[in-house]
C-alpha positions in Angstrom: 10.6 -51.4 -6.2 9.9 -48.2 -8.2 12.1 -45.2 -7.9 10.2 -42.1 -7.0 11.1 -38.5 -7.8 13.7 -37.2 -5.4 12.7 -34.1 -3.4 15.3 -31.5 -2.5 14.4 -31.0 1.2 16.4 -27.7 1.5 14.6 -26.2 -1.5 11.2 -27.4 -0.2 11.9 -26.0 3.3 13.0 -22.6 1.8 9.8 -22.5 -0.4 7.6 -23.3 2.6 9.3 -20.5 4.7 9.0 -18.1 1.8 5.2 -18.5 1.8 4.7 -17.9 5.5 4.2 -14.5 7.2 7.1 -13.0 9.1 6.0 -14.2 12.6 5.5 -17.8 11.3 8.9 -17.7 9.5 10.6 -16.6 12.7 8.8 -19.3 14.8 9.7 -22.1 12.4 13.3 -20.9 12.0 13.7 -20.9 15.8 12.4 -24.5 15.9 14.7 -25.6 13.1 17.7 -23.8 14.9 17.0 -25.9 18.1 17.3 -29.1 16.0 19.8 -28.1 13.4 21.5 -24.7 13.9 23.5 -25.0 10.7 20.4 -25.7 8.6 18.6 -22.7 10.2 21.6 -20.4 9.2 21.6 -21.7 5.6 17.8 -21.2 5.3 17.9 -17.7 6.8 20.7 -16.7 4.4 18.6 -17.7 1.4 15.3 -16.4 2.6 14.1 -13.2 1.0 12.2 -10.9 3.2 10.6 -7.5 2.8 13.6 -5.9 4.5 15.8 -7.2 1.6 14.2 -4.6 -0.6 16.8 -2.2 0.8 19.2 -3.9 -1.7 17.3 -2.9 -4.8 19.0 -0.8 -7.4 17.1 2.1 -9.0 16.6 0.1 -12.2 15.2 -2.9 -10.2 12.9 -0.7 -8.2 11.6 0.8 -11.4 10.7 -2.7 -12.8 9.1 -3.7 -9.4 7.2 -0.4 -9.1 5.6 -0.9 -12.6 4.3 -4.4 -11.5 2.8 -3.4 -8.1 0.2 -1.0 -6.8 0.8 2.3 -5.0 -1.8 1.3 -2.4 0.1 -1.9 -1.5 3.3 0.1 -1.0 1.4 2.6 1.1 0.4 -0.2 3.5 3.5 -2.4 3.2 6.0 0.3 4.1 4.1 1.0 7.3 5.4 -2.2 8.7 8.9 -1.9 7.4 12.2 -0.7 8.9 13.2 2.9 8.5 16.1 1.8 6.2 13.7 0.0 3.8 11.2 2.9 3.8 13.9 5.5 3.2 15.6 3.4 0.5 12.4 2.8 -1.4 11.4 6.4 -1.2 14.8 7.5 -2.4 14.5 5.3 -5.5 11.2 6.8 -6.6 10.5 9.8 -8.9 9.4 13.0 -7.1 5.8 12.5 -8.1 5.7 8.8 -7.0 7.5 9.6 -3.8 5.0 12.4 -3.0 2.0 10.1 -3.7 3.5 7.4 -1.5 4.3 9.8 1.3 0.6 10.9 1.3 -0.5 7.3 1.7 1.9 6.7 4.5 0.3 9.7 6.4 -3.1 8.1 6.2 -5.2 6.7 9.0 -3.9 3.7 11.0 -4.5 0.3 9.5 -4.7 -3.2 10.8 -1.4 -5.1 11.0 -3.0 -7.9 9.0 -3.6 -5.4 6.1 0.0 -4.3 6.3 1.3 -7.9 6.3 -1.0 -8.8 3.3 0.3 -5.8 1.3 3.9 -6.9 2.1 3.1 -10.5 0.9 1.5 -9.1 -2.3 4.7 -7.2 -3.1 6.9 -10.0 -2.1 5.0 -12.4 -4.4 6.0 -10.1 -7.3 9.6 -9.8 -6.0 9.9 -13.6 -5.9 8.5 -14.1 -9.4 10.9 -11.4 -10.7 13.8 -13.0 -8.9 12.9 -16.4 -10.4 13.0 -14.9 -13.9 16.3 -13.1 -13.2 14.8 -9.6 -13.5 16.0 -8.6 -10.0 18.8 -9.7 -7.7 18.6 -9.1 -3.9 22.2 -9.3 -2.6 22.6 -9.1 1.2 26.4 -8.8 0.7 26.9 -5.0 0.7 30.1 -5.3 -1.3 28.2 -7.0 -4.2 27.3 -4.5 -7.0 24.9 -5.2 -9.9 24.7 -3.2 -13.1 
C-alpha cells in the first residue's frame, strides 16, 4: 500500500473559503457551523475579508495602494462598511484621497462589479500576506511596527 501525500483539511477549507465571494463564504460557514460549530469559529477567525482592511497601518496601506488600481478601490469601497471606507481614506495622501472620493461619487454600479473589484484587491492582499508584507490583526490590542 502506497502512502499518499497528507492533506491539511483545515488549510484546504480555509483556502476554499478565501476564494469564494462573501455570500458564498457566509452560506458555507453557516453549513459548517451546523455540523461543527467549533470548526466554523476557527475558520472564521482565520478568514481574511475586505472588512479586515480596517486593520491596515499607513505603511501597509502604502504598499497595497502601490500594487492596486484606483478604479478598483473606487468600486470596492462602495460595498464596504463605513469603518473600512473611512479607514482607507484616512490612510491616503490628500491627492489620492481626493481622486478616490471623486470615484466614489460616480454613477451607481452593479453589485457584481463591486464584488469583483473587492476580489481583485483581496487577491493582492492575500499574496502580500503570504509574503509577510502585511499583517491583518483582528486583535485591536495588537500593534505592528
